[in-house]
N, C-alpha and C positions, 0 to 999 in steps of 0.2 A: 345651809341647814333640813338631816336626815335624824327620821327618832329613830331611834334606837332600832339593832332586827329583828327584833321578838316580834314590835309591828308588823311588820313585813307577813306576804302575805307568803302559804307553798301551794304549789301549782298545782296540790292534789291535793283543797281539804279533805276531803271524803278518804283520806290514808292518814291524814292526822289522826293519834289519839288524842279519846275525846277526852280525855286529863289532862294531856298537853294543849289541845286543842282550847279547854275553858284555861286551865294558869295561863293564859297567850294572853288572849281576848281580857280578861278581868284585869289581869294587872296589865296592859295598854291602858285600863280605865284609869289604875290609878298614876298612870306614868300622870297622862293629863295634868293631873290635880301636880303633878310636882312642885313649880312653879308657885300654887300660890300660897297667899297666908291664912288664919284661921280666919280670919273678919270676912276674907273676899268667900267662902262658903257661901255665907248665909243669907249675904243680900236676894230679892226681888226685887228688881227694878216694876217688872211690867205684869200683868195675870197670863201672860203668856210665855212666862219664860220662872224655871225654878232654881234654884235655889244648887248650888252645884253639891251642897250633903244632900238635899233629896233626892235627885236622882243618883246617889254611891247608894242612899237606901235601898230606894224602891226595885232598880235593878235586883239586890243582896234580897230582899224580899221578895221580888217575883218565881228567884227560887228558892228561897222557904216556902211559899204557897204552891206550890204545882209543881213541887219534885219532891223535896225534902219530907214535908208533911204528910201529907200519906201515901209516902213508900220510902218516909228508912223509919221501922220498927223503935217504937221509942223516943225517936225527937223534938225534945223540948227549945220554941224560941228563948232568947232573951228575953222577950219583955209581949204577950198580949195584943200589946195596946200598938206595938208595931204594922198590925194587920191592917187597924184605922187610919193610922199615921202615914200610911209609906203605899195602899191601893188607889192607884191612881183614880180611875173606873172601871172597876169589878167593879158591875152590881153582885152578880150572882152569888161573890166572893163576901160583899159584908160594905158594912160603908164607908165613905170616905175624908177627911178633912178636907174641906175647903180650898179648893186654889190657886183662891189669888189672897188666902192667906197663909200661904207654906213661909214665907217670909218672917213671919211674926213669932217662926218658933225656934228661943236657943234651946231647948233642950227638946231630944237628946242630943251631946255637945258632938263635935265635930270628931274627937274624938272614941266619941259615944258610937259611932255610923263610921266607922275605922271597926270596933271592933265588933259590929255586928257585923263587917264582912270577910273582919277573919274569925269569927263565928261561921259563916255562910258555907266558907271555901273549907275552913275543916272535913262540916260534914256531905261537903256536895266531893270533895277528895278520899271518904274513904267507902263514901257507894258508889264514887264513881270506878276506886277501888274494889268493890267488890269482884269475888271470883262467883257471885251471881249473873250467869250470862243471861238469865230468863229477867231477869228485875234491868237487865243494863237493856237489854231487847224494846222493854218496857216505855223505861224512861226516854228515847232516844228522840223520837219527836215534838215530845216538851225539851227537853232539854238546846238542840239545834234552833226552835223559838227564845229559849232564853238569851240563846249568845248572841242571840240577832238580835233581840233586840235591845242585850246591853252597846253593841254596835249601833245603832240609834240612838241612843240615851249620851252614849261618845260625842256623838253629831251637834247636839240638843247641848250637853251640859257646854261644846265649845260655842256657839252662838248663842247662848244665856249667862255667857263669862263677862263676850261679845258687848253686848248689851249692856250691859250691869258696867263695868267696866269706863263704856263710852257716857256713862253719866257723869263720869269724875270729870271735875276742870282738868285737878293731873294728865289725865290723859296714861295712865298706868302699862303697863306694858306684858302682855301674857306674860310671851314667850319674847325675846329676841329671832328676828328672822330679819338676812337680809333681800332686801327684796330679791326676785327671781334677772331683774334685768330690763332697764328701760327700751324701749325698740319705736321704730318712729313710727306714724300715723298708717295702717294698713291700707292703701290702695281700694278701688274699687271692690268692694262687696260679689262673690260670683255667686253657682247658683248650680247644682245638679237635679236633675228629673228624673221623673216618674211617672212610667206608664200607667197608665187605668189597668186595675187587677184587684183578684182575690191575695190577699194574705191570710198566714196564716198568726192570732194575735189571741200569746197568754204564754206561763209555760205547761215545757212539757216535758217528760225525763224523770229522771230518783234523786236529782241534783232540788235543794232544799229552793222553795218558794212561797212567799205566801198566802192566806185561802185570795187573796185580791185579786192574784195573777189571771186565776183560775177563775171554769175551764178554757184550756183553750179553744179558738169556734176559728170560724172563716168569717173575713169580715172585706164587705169589696171596697175599692181604697181610690175614688176616681183620681184622674193623671193631679201630680203635684210636684212645685217645686223647695229643697226648702233647700235655703243660707248655707253657704260654707262654711263661713263661719260663725259665733254670737256677733251681736253688738254691741262692740262698740263703747271705752267713756267716752273718749274723742267724740263720737255720732253722737249722744245721748245730751253729750252738753249742744249740738247743735238742735237740737230737739226741742232744748231749752234755751238754749237764745233764739231760735221762730217762735216763743211767749206760750208754745208749749203747754205748760203747767191753769194757761191763761187762756185757753181756745175749749170750753164748753164743746167743740161736736166731735172734739179725733177724743172726746173720755161716753165711756158710759154713765147712763146715769146716776148709777148704787159711786159712780169715782170719781164723774163731780161733786157728787154731795162728801167724799172722801177726803180732797183735795180741799176743796175748801171747807170743813172744817179741820180738818188738820193744820191746814196754809201747808202743806206740802210746794217745795219749791225747785228738792231737787230730789236725789237718790237716800238710804234712810243711810243715818254719819258720817256724807258729804259737806263742810262751813267753807265758808271763805267772807267768817268775818274776823279771821285776821287778816284779809289784804286784799287784791283783787282773786288771785288765785284760788279752784277750791283744792281743797284738801281732801280727807275723807279718816276716819278711824279704824283700825284696824290688831288686828291681832298682839299685831310688832310697836303699836304708840302709832301718833295722830302720820300722818305720809301726803306728801303731794297726789295730787292723781295724773293719774296715767291714762292720757288718752290708747292710748292701743290694746289697756286691761280691756276682760269684761265686764261693760256694767254688770250690779251686787247689789242686791239688799233692795229690790224693784220689786213692787209689788206686780199681779197677775192685772190691774188698773192700768197700769206707766205701764207695762210689759205691751199690753194692747192698746194704748195711742199711742206710744212708738210704730205701735206694727200699722194703722192707721194712720199719720203722718209720712209715715217711708211709704207709701201708697201698696204694705203687703195685709198680713193678717198670720198671728200667730198660728204652731202646725197645729192640729191635729195630736192625738194619744196615737191614735193610727197609724197616721201618717211617718210621727216622729221612730216608731218601733219595728214598719219598713224597710225606713233607712237602717235602721241601726243593725238589718238580718244582715248587711253589711259593712259591716266594723268587725275587728274588736275590741274589747274593753280595755282600751289603757287608759291616759291622761294626770291630773294631774290634784294624785284625795290626799288623804290625812299622814298616810305612810312617809308621804316623801318631806313632811315639815312646813312646807311654805306657811301654809293657814291660812291663805286668800290664794285668789285668782291667779293663774300666767297670763306674760301678753301674752294678744292672738299671732297666731301666727301670717308669716304678711303673706301666704297663701299655703294651704292643706296639697298634699300628696292631691296629683291627675284620679279624680276620679271620688278622692274621699273626703268626708266634713272634717271644717277642723278643730279640734273639742268638743268629741258627741258623751262623751264622757268623761266624769272630774269637771276639777272649778264652781260650775257654776252649776245647784239646776233650771231645768231648762219647763218652763212656762208650756203650757198647752191648751186648746183652745176645750178640751173635753171638760163637758165635767164628770166631778168622782163619781161615779156611779156602777152597779154589778154588772159585770161579764153572762153573754145570756146562760140561762140557768146554773147560775151564781147559789151556792145554797153556806148562809157562813156554816160553821161547825159548833157539838153540840157542846155546851156547860160554860163556861167560866171564859178559856181560847174563845170560844164562841162570837167575843167579845174584842174582841181586838183589830177592827177593819172595818167587820159588814156597816154596825151600827153609824158610824162616819161618812154613810155613800148617803152626804148631802150636800150643800152646800157651799161646797167645796171643789177645788181644781186638779188635777193629774200633771208634779210638773217629774220628768226622767230625767237618768241619765246622771246621775248625781253628782257631790260638787266637792272643793278644798276639805271637808271635813269630815268626807267618805270615808270609809275605809277601800281595799280597795276589791278587799274578797266577800264586802257587802251587796255589793247593785248588780243586778242583771242587766240586761236587757229587755228585758219582761215588766223588771223591777216598776213602782206605779205609790209614787207617792204624791203625796198631798194635802189643804192648806186653802184657808179661806183667801179671797179676791184679795183683800186688803193686804195681807202679812207679808213684815217685810225686810222683819231679823233673823229669816233665814240667807242663804248662802245663792238667794236665787238670780236670773236674767232673761238670758233674752236672747231666742232663735230665732227667724222670719225666717215665714209659707209664704209661697201665691200658687193660686191656680198655673198650669201648665201652656 
C-alpha cells in the first residue's frame, strides 16, 4: 500500500512553487489522520507523547506566530489563548502550557483545531499568493523552517499515536498495511572499511538545512569499519537469549539502572505473553516479530549494550556522514506507505551499505553538541535546536516515518539515551 501521490516528493523541491509545496505538506499531515476517530486525537500516553490534536494545532500556531502575525497587516488570531496552549518551548514568544498535561485538555475540540488549521491555511494562501515579491522573499526562510517543522511533526504524530494505540489491549490498527514480505535471516554481517582521513562535515550550499548542521568544517576521522546492514530482530534475539538484559558488564551505568528500574527485557512493543514466540505492536496492529527486519524501538543504552556484546561499537556521527557521502538518499520512507521497517536484504550491492536511509534512525555514540563556530540564530527561531545541545545523542538517516524530501546526509536528529518510542535501530562500527 502506498500513500497518494501528493505525499511523494518533487525531484527539485526548490522548483516547486511555495504555495503548492505548502498545500502538499499541510495536506499530507491531515491525510495521516484519515483513519483516526475523534477519541484517538486527544490521548497523551506519556510525557514524551503529545496528542494528535496538539500536533495539528502546534504546526498551525508556528505559521501564525512567525509568519502571519508579523507579516500580514490586520491579521487576527481566532483565540489569543492559542499562543499559550500551542507554544511548545519558545520562551521568547511567551508562556507554554505544561507539556505533560496536554492530554488533560478537552477544548478546543478536534473540530475546533481543524477550524484553526483552515483559518491559518486561508490566510497563508492569501499571503503566499500575494503579488508583493519583497514580502514573499522576506518570509521565504521562515516558511521553509515551518514546512520542515511540519514534516517533523508528521513523524512525531505517527510515533506518538503508535504509543497511544499500544497502550490499548484491543491492539487498534492505525492503518492496515500488509507486511513487506518475510525473508530468511540474512547471512553473516559484512563490513565496509574507510581509511583515516580528513572529511568535510556539515551542510553547505543553497538548499535548506537546520542550523545544527552548520558550520561545515573539517574533521579528522580515524580508520573505521561500518556494518553493511542494520542489526536484525534475529540478531537482537540472540543477544536476549544470551542474557543480554541481565549482564551488567554490557551496559553503561545509567543504562543498567534504567533496565532495572523499567524492567526492560526486549525492545519496546515486543511481547511474548501469549505464547512462546515474540510479537510486536505495529501501526498495522499486532504481528509476529520477523527475524529479518531491522530491530527497532531500542534506546541508545540497548544499542550500545548490543554492540558491546557483538564485539563492536556504535559509529560516530562523523563516521556515518563520511560513509553517507558515497550513497544516494534512497530507502523506505513514509511516502512508501509501509509505516514499518522493511526486511533487511540478504546482501547490499558491492561497495554499498544497505538501508543507510529510511527504515530506522541509526543511533551514534556522538553527543549532540554544536559544531565548531556554531551560533544559534537571533530571536525565537534561535531556540529551535541550539538550547537542546545537552544530554542527548545524535541519530542519522531517517526512518520509515520520515518524509523523503525531509532527510539529508547532514541531518542531525537527537534524543536522550533512554528514548525508545521513535523508530530507532542499530548499525555497528569497529576500528579498522
